[in-house]
N, C-alpha and C positions, 0 to 999 in steps of 0.2 A: 715362138709361144710359150708362155709361162704360166704357171698356175699359182694364184695366190689363194692359200687357205685361211680363212677367218679362224679366230680363237677357237680351240676346240669346245669349250664349253657352249658357245654360241650354236656350232655346227650340232651338238647334242641336242640342245633344246629344240633347234629347229626340227630335228629328224624324229624326235620323241613326239613332238606336237602332231606331226602327219601322221606317224604310224597311231598314236594315240587316239586321234579323230576317227581314222578309220575303223580300229577296233573298238572303241568304246561305243560309237555310234551303231555299229552293226549289231553287238551283243545285246545292248539296250533295246533296239529296234526289234530283234529277233523275239526276244523275252515278252516285250509288250504285245507285238503283233500276235504271238502264238497264244498268249494268254486270252486275247480278244476272239480267237477262233476256237478256243478250248471247248469241249462237249460239255454239256451241262450232266450232272451225275443223275443216275437213274437208280431208284430204289432196287435193292436186289442184283443190280449189274455191277461187278467189280470194275474199278477205274484205276489206272495207273496212279503211283504216288507222286509225291511232289518232287522226289528226286528225278523220275523219268520226264515228268511233265515239264520241269524246268531245264532239266540236265539235256534233253534231247535237242531242242532249238540251240543251246548253247554251243554244243558239240557239233552240231551241223553247221552253225555259222563259223565256228572255228576252222573247220574243214574248207570251207569256201575262202576264208581269210589265208590260210596256208596256200591254197592252191592259186590264189591270186599272187602271193608273194612269189611262189616259184615262178610263175609266168613273169612278173614283172623283173625279178632279177636275172632270169635267163635271157630276157629281151633287152638288158641293158648293155652288153657289148655290142649288139648291133645298133643302138642309139649313139654310143660313142664311137663307133667306127674303129678301124684298125690301122689308121694312117700315123697315130702318134703313140705308139706303145709305151713310150717313157712316161706319158702323162696319164694315160688310161691305167696302166698296170697296176697302180697305188691303189686306185678306186676299185678295180676288180679282184685284187687280192682280198679286200673286205668282204666283196659281193659273193665271192664262189663258196666259201663256207657257209655263209648265210643261207644260200639257195639249197645247200644240202640239209641244213637243220629244219627249214621250211618244208623240203620235201618228207622228211622223217615225220614231222608233225601232221602233214596232209595225210600220211599213210595211218599213222595212230588215230588219228580222229576218224578217217572212213571206217577203220575196225570197231571203234567205240561206238559210232552212229549205228553199226549193225548190232551191236548188244544192245544198245538203247532201245532200238525199234523192235527188237525180240522182245524186250521186257515189255515195251508198250502193247503187243499183240498178246502177253501172257501175264496180266495184272496180278499182282499178289505173289508171284513166283519170281525166284531168283534164275536168271537164265544159266541153263548148263549148256555144255559144249554141243550135246545132242540137240537142244532146242535151237541153239544158234545155227548149227549145220543145216536143221530142216528149213529155218527160215531162209536160208542163202539158197538151199536147193529149190524151193518152191515159190519165192517170191522174186520179181525182177529186180526190185528195189536192192535186195541184198547181192544178188549178183552184181549189179551195176557199180556197188559200193566197193565189193571185192575187187572188181576189174580196175576200179579207180586207185584202190589202194596199191594194187600191184604195179599199176604205171607210176604211181609216186614213188615206189621203191626203185623202179628202173630209173626215174629222174634223180633219185638219191645216188644211184650208183654211177650214172653218166656224171653227175656233179662231182663225186669224188674223182673221177678221173680228171675232170676239168682243174680241180685244186691241185692235182699232181702235174697235169701237163699243161695248163693254162689253155690259152686260144687255139691249141693244137686239136683240142677238141672244139668241133664246130658249134658255134654259137646256134645255128639252125636246128642242129639236132636237139639240143636241151630245149628250145622253145617248141618244137614239134612233139616232143615226146610229153612235155607239159600240157600242151594244148591237147593232145590224144587223151591223156588221162581226164580230162573234162567232159570227155564226149558222153560217157555213161552217166553224167550228172543229171540231165533231164529224165532219165529213166526214174529217178527218186521222187519226181513230180507227177502230176495227173496224167494219165494216158486217155487218149481218145480213139475209141472203138469205131471206126469208119474208115473209107477209102482214103481220107484226108490224115490218116495217121502218120505216114511217113513224111508228109511235107511239114505238120506240125511239128513232130521230132525233129526234123532239119531246122526249123526256124527256132525251137528251142536252143539247140546246139551252137547255133549262130550267135544267138543271144548269150549264151554262157561264156562263150569263147570271145566274143568283141567285149563283154564287160570285163573280163579277166585282163585281157590285154591293155585297155583303157585305163581301168584302175591300178592294175599293177605297174604298168609303164609310168604313170603320173607320180605314183608313191615311190618307186625307185629313183626317178628323176629327181623328186623334190628332197629325198633324204640324202643320197649319195652323190649327185652331181650338182645340185644347186649351189653348195659352197664354194665351188671352183667356177669362176666365171667364165673362163676361156672354154672348159669342157662343156659348160651349159650352153654356149653360144653353138657348140655343135650338136648337141644332143636333142635340146628343146625344140629346134625346127623339125628335125626328123620325128620326133615325138608327136609334134602338133599335127603333122600330116597323118600318122596313124591314127590319132585321137579323134580326127574329122571323120574318117571312114567308120571307126567303130561308133561314134554317136549315131551317125546314120543307120548303121547296121543293127545296132542295140535298140534304138527307138522303134524302126520299123518291125523288126522281128519281136519284140515285145508287145507290140500293139496286135499283131498277126496272132501270137501265141495266146495271148489273154483272150482277146473276142472270139479267136477260132476255136479255143477249147470249150468256151461257154456255148457258143452257137453249134457246136456239134455233140454236145452233151444232151442225151435224151431226156425230156422233162424240163429241160431250161429255155425259156424264152427271152429273147432280147427286145428292147433295151432293159426290160423291168428288173433282169436278174443282176444287172449292173449295181444297183442299189439296194436290192433285197437279199442278196447273198454275200457272206462274208468274203468268198473268192472276188466276186465283183468289185466290192467295196477296196479290197486290198489291191486289186490291179489299178483301180482309179488311184490310190495313194501313190502306187508305185509310178504312174503316168506323171502325175504332179510332180514327185521328186525327180524324175527324169526331165521334165520341162524345166525345172530350176536348176538344172546343170548346164543348161544352154548358155545363159548370161555368164556365167562362172567361166565356163571354157572359151567363150568369146572373148572375155576380158583377157586371158592369159594370152589367147593366140594375136589378138589384135591391139592390146595395149602394151602387155609386157614384153611380148616377144622381139617387137622392135627394139625396145630399150636392151634386153640382154644380148641381141646381135650387135649392139652399139657398145656393149662392154659397161653400161650404165648400172647402178644398184635397183632392185626392184623388190618388191614384197611378194615374190613369187611363192614362197614357203608358206605365208598366211594364206593366199590365195587357194595354193594346192591343199592346204589342210582343209580349208572350207568345202573346196570340191570333193574331196575324198570322204570327208565327213558326210557329206550328202548321198555319195555313193554307198558308204556303210550302212546308212539308214535304208536305202534301196535294196542292200544284199539282206537285212534283216527281214525286212517285209517279204522278200522273196522267199525266203526260209518259211515263213508263215503261209504263203500261198501255196506251197506244196502240201501243206496240211489242212487248208482251208476247205470247206463244204462248197461245192459248186451250185447245188440246188438251193 
């Protein structure tokens, strides 16, 4: 088996297209959706400044993007397999340092989110260390973000070991630590105060982890593996199986979480709240985005995958950019959902 790499400029353009589609769509969507859900100013009541209003959703979605990158880059060794180290190692030598940088970005964004959320609760004041510590000590969102930052730092440490020792550091460990760091993320959203609290939280966590594995795995495959036809023939079928499971889990858990949260919130009645509340409207938008992913994913699985297995040229990068672009829009809407009013 040999690997034929295309011209480097073409590689870079394809990779930038995929990464740019994900990042730009996520940030634009987060800012637009958060503006849609922003509270109207009330005379005499101080409101957060523009820096907090715009900066908070941007930093929050950057946190998600960094976490997705860590998950996807950590998953890549499993997708490539370990039977052809001479072929896979040149790719992984590029991937491992990037996973460390993404983990550091994840930790920094998590800590910045705590600062911005402290500022949001204290409009007109510059957050001090005492204010931030008080926020973390009394609000579950702050505690969840701090734990997520700690997990990101752990992922960075393990990633540094992988940079030094290669695949002697189990890929499974890197994936597990990255996914474990996602578990507190649902705490930063809406909580349901009922006997169904735990099932709803589990559904949220499944949703977050499934989305990260799906989006991160696709982006990593398209950026780093697509230029190498032989490696793509190994990795894409494995990812396609994972993506199918993730699609089912993300769709079902998203539906359960969205509708379940509204149904169990006191004073909210269905189906009216779906169209009258910002939360319900954003849930509908996210479900529409999820539905639009189905034909894109199906095209890659049923049309492009056979061609990749046969070693034929495909437009995988273009289709992957479209898919991760829609995923980015969904991530941006998800950030706004955590801040939207349910009633």
